[in-house]
N, C-alpha and C positions, 0 to 999 in steps of 0.2 A: 429448377426442378429438384425434387427430393428423391433420393434413391439409396439403395444399399450397394456398397462396393462388394462384389461377390467374394473377393479374397478375405476382406475384413468381416464379412457377415458371419463367418464361422467363429469369430472372436467377439461377436456382439458389439462391434464398433459401428456406430451410425455416422455416415458421411453426409454432411449438409453443406453443399457448396452454394455460395451466393444467397444466403438466407434472407438478406434484405437488400434489394436492388434500389438504386436511386429512383425517386418518382419522376415520371415523365410529365412534361407540361401539357395540359389539356387546352387546345386552342379555343374551346368554348367557355373556359373558365371554371369548369366543374371538375369534381373528383372522379365521378362515375367509375370508369373502367379500372383506374389505378386503385381505388378504394376496394373494388371487388377483388382485384388481384392480391392486395395486401391481406384482406380477410381470408381469402382462399389459402394463401401461403401460411397464415397463422394456424388455420385449421389443420393443414397438412403437418405443420411442425408439432402441434399438440398430439396428433395421431401417431407421429413417428416417435416422439419422446415418451409416450405412454408405454412403449415397448421396452424402455430402458429403466434401470434403477438409478443410474448416475450419469449425468451429462457433463462432459469436460469441454468447456468453451475456451478455446485457445486462439481464436482469431480476433484481432483488433484492427484499428483502434475501437474500443468498446463504445465510445460515444457515438460512433457511426452505425454499429450493428449489434450492440450488446443487449439493449433492452428488449428487442423482439424475441431474442433467443431465451432470455431469462423469463419473460412473460410466458412463453410457451412451456418452459420447463415447470414453472410453478403451477400452471393450469393443468399440466399432465401429471402432477404430483410426482415429479421426478427430481431427485436431489441434484444439486447444481454446484459446480466448482469452476472458477476461472483463474486466469493469470493476470487479471487487470491491475494496472498500477496507476489508475486515473481517479483521483479523489472525487472529482465531480460525478463520476459514474457511481461511486460508492453511495453518494448522497441520493442520486436519482433512483437507484435501485431500492434504497431504504424507504424513500417516500412512497414509491409506487407499489412495492411488492412485499414489504415486511409483514404487514398484517395478513395478507392473503397467504403468504408462504407458511406462516404459523398456523393459520386455520387449516391448510391443506397438509400439514405435517411435513413440509419440505424444508430440508436443510440447504441453505444457499451460502456458499463461502467464496469471498473475493480474495484477490491478491495472494493466491497460493503459488507464488513464484519463488525463484531461487533466493531472492533477497528478503522478501517480506516474511517468509516462513521462518528462516533462522532468526530474523530480528524479533519476531513476536514470541516464538518459543524460547529464544535465548533470554529475552527480557523477563519472561515469567519464571524461568528456572533460576536465573541469577537473583531475582528478588526473593524467591522462595528460599534459596540457600542463605541469603542474608538474614531473613526473618527467623530462620531456625537457630541463629546464634543468640546468645544472651550475654549481658555484661553483669558483673557482680561488683558490689562496693560495700565497704564496712561503714555503717552509720550508727554504731552503738555508742553508749555513754562511755566515759573514760573507765577503763578496767573491764569493760564488757565488749563483746564482739557480737554484732548483729549484721548478717549479710543481707543485702537487698538486691534482688534480681530485677534487672530492667530489660524488657524486650527491645530488640532492635527495630528501628524505623527506617524506611527506604526514602532517602532524600533525592536520589538521582539515579538514572540508568544511562549508561553509555554503550552505544553499539558501533563497532568499527568493522566495516566490510573490507576485505582485501581480495584482489583478483590476480590470479597467476596464469600467464601464457594464454590469455584471451585477447586477441587483437581485433576481432570483428563481432558485430551484433546485427540483428535484423533491423532494417530501416523502419519497420512498423512501430517499434518502440520510440524511435526518433519522432515520427509523425504524431504519435499520441502525446509526446512531451511538448511538441510545438503547440498543439491545440490546447493542452492543459495549461501551459504558461499564459497563453493568450486569454483563456477563460479567467484565470486569476487576475490578470492585469485589467480586464475590462469590466469586472464586477460579476461575471457569471457565477463564479465559485461562491462569492458572498451571497448571491441570491439563492443558490442551491442549498447553502447551509441555513439560510433563513427558513426555507421550506421544511428542512429537517426539524428545526426547532418548533415550527408550527404544527407539523404532523405528529411529532413525538414530544408532547409536553413533559412526559416522564423523565426526559433527559435533564431538563432544568430542575425538576423536583428532586432528582438524585445527584445533582452536581456536587463535586467534592468540596470540602471546606478549603479556605486559603492555606497556602503553605505557611507553617509557623515562621516567624521572623528569625528565630534562632537557628533554623536550618541553613547549612552552608549552600552557597550557589555552586553546586557541582552536579554534573561535570561541566567543564568549560567547553565552549564551542568556538572554533576558529572564525575569524572575520571573513568578509567577502573578498578582501584584497590580497592578503597573504596567507599561505598555508600555515597550519599549526604544527606542533611537534609533540608526539606521544613518546615520552622517554622510556616507559616500561616496555612498550611494543617496538620501539625504535622505528617509528613510522612517521612520515609527514602526513598530516590529515587535513581534509577539507570537508565542508558540510556536504552530506549526500543529498542530492536533489530529487531522489526517487520518492516513491509513495510510502516508504516504510513508516515514517513518523505519523503520517495521517492514518495509516492502517492500524498501527498500534494504539493510538489515542482513540480511534473509532471503536476498537474492541474493548478498551477500558470503559468507555462511555456506555456501550451496549451492555457490558457485564454488570455495571453498577445498576442500570435500570432493571435488569432481569433478576439480579441477586443483590439487593441493597445491603444485605448483611454479610457480604463476602469478606473473608478475612483480609485479603490483599487489596481488593479494588472495591470495597463497599462504599456506601454513600458517606460514611463518617471518616474515611481515610483520605488525607491530603494526597494529591497526585504528585508523583516524583517528577523532577525535571528530566526531560528526555533529550538526548543528543544522538543523532545518527550521522556517522562520518564515513568517508571513504579513505582508506589508508594506502600509501605508496611507500616503497622502500626509501629508507632514510637518505640514500645517496642519489635519489632520482629527483633532485630539486628542479631540473629543467622540465621533466615530465609534469610535475605538479604545476609549474607556472604556465605551461602550455594548456593544461586542462582548465586552469582559471581563465586564460585568455579566450579559449573557445566558449567557455561558459558565459563570459561577459558579452561576447558577440551574440550568442544565442538568446540570452535573456533580453538584450536590447531590441533585437529584431522581432522577437515574439510578442512584443507589446503592441505591434501594429499589424493590421491585416495584410498590408503589402509585404511586410517583413516575414509574415508567416508563409506567404506565397513563395518568397525567395528561399526560405528554409526548406519547405516541402519539395522544391525543385532540385535542391542540391544537398541532400543529407550527407553525402560523403565529404564534400568540401567543408561543410561547417561542423564536422566531427573529426577531422583529421584522418578520414578514411575508416573510421571505426564502424559507422552505421552504413550498411550496404543493402541493396535489394536482394542480394544473394544470401546474406546472413552467414553465420559460421558454417564451415564444412564439418563433416564427421570427424576429420582429423583434428580440427580446431577443438572440438568438444572433448575428444579423447585426451588431448594433452593439457587442456585447460583445467583450472581448479579455482575454488573459492574457499575462503576461510573467514569466519565471523567471530569477533571477540566481543564479549558482553561483560560489563562490570556494573555491579550495583553498589551504590555509595550509601553508607549509613548516615543518619542525622548527626552523629557525633564526629563525622569525618572532618579532618583539618589538614 
């Protein structure tokens, strides 16, 4: 059912519980009643969202319930924002609703979460600061001085997330990650990206040129076996397996297609190397190794459907108690904190 929570109605917050229920099996093999219920639900959603200016979609996993919510928002001409960290959902949303959203004047933003937002904004701000710098050199004849100014180029961007005093997270994030890793392992993600290329040929037309061979390979990314070390931040670092890198690159690609002559991300500008890491205190080597061990078990099991079932059944056991159905308490959120460090490397970096 759709309805207004009376307390929240005064704040114009629409509550939509169970927007998409699993379909029931029809003993006669037809869709009939279920299809009517789905259509009815969609009509109700559009009618409800048409009363709002902005929809905040905060329930996941989005692969299970996200597309019906986004479809209704776009049809209702209501702007949309979610917390999704599922790259395959980014693709499906783009393929199915990008054209219609633009026709309807709807702004749809994915991955507006605590990690993707500082990653994306930090990358843009760091690159902008780098490009504002200039280098000068003297290239005149002997006895003459002639200064030549060279604009900076961005060869790489490094993003390091750190988390303080946060011991628990919601199991929904874990479940979404399980299905996401499985989709990547069995080819679903590859298929969704192929559909993006087919539906948006402008992405290929505005693809960036290759990185110049003279550009340094920066930043470096730690391997999958041992954590790296960041001397300036004094942190042990590991590759961050969230959606940040996918979200940032998707934004770069979309920006190129919409603004081909953009100064930083235009079609003629080589794309910088991107590294997204999670950082831990330098003296917490044991914690870093434990995180790598849990990650190895997770990625191995998530390759198989039976392994996904095991992971879905025991999120706490396979995350060291971090992901729970209860999620963090108000006290956890009050004392917790996040800090993100972003560095842009110039093409002359050595």
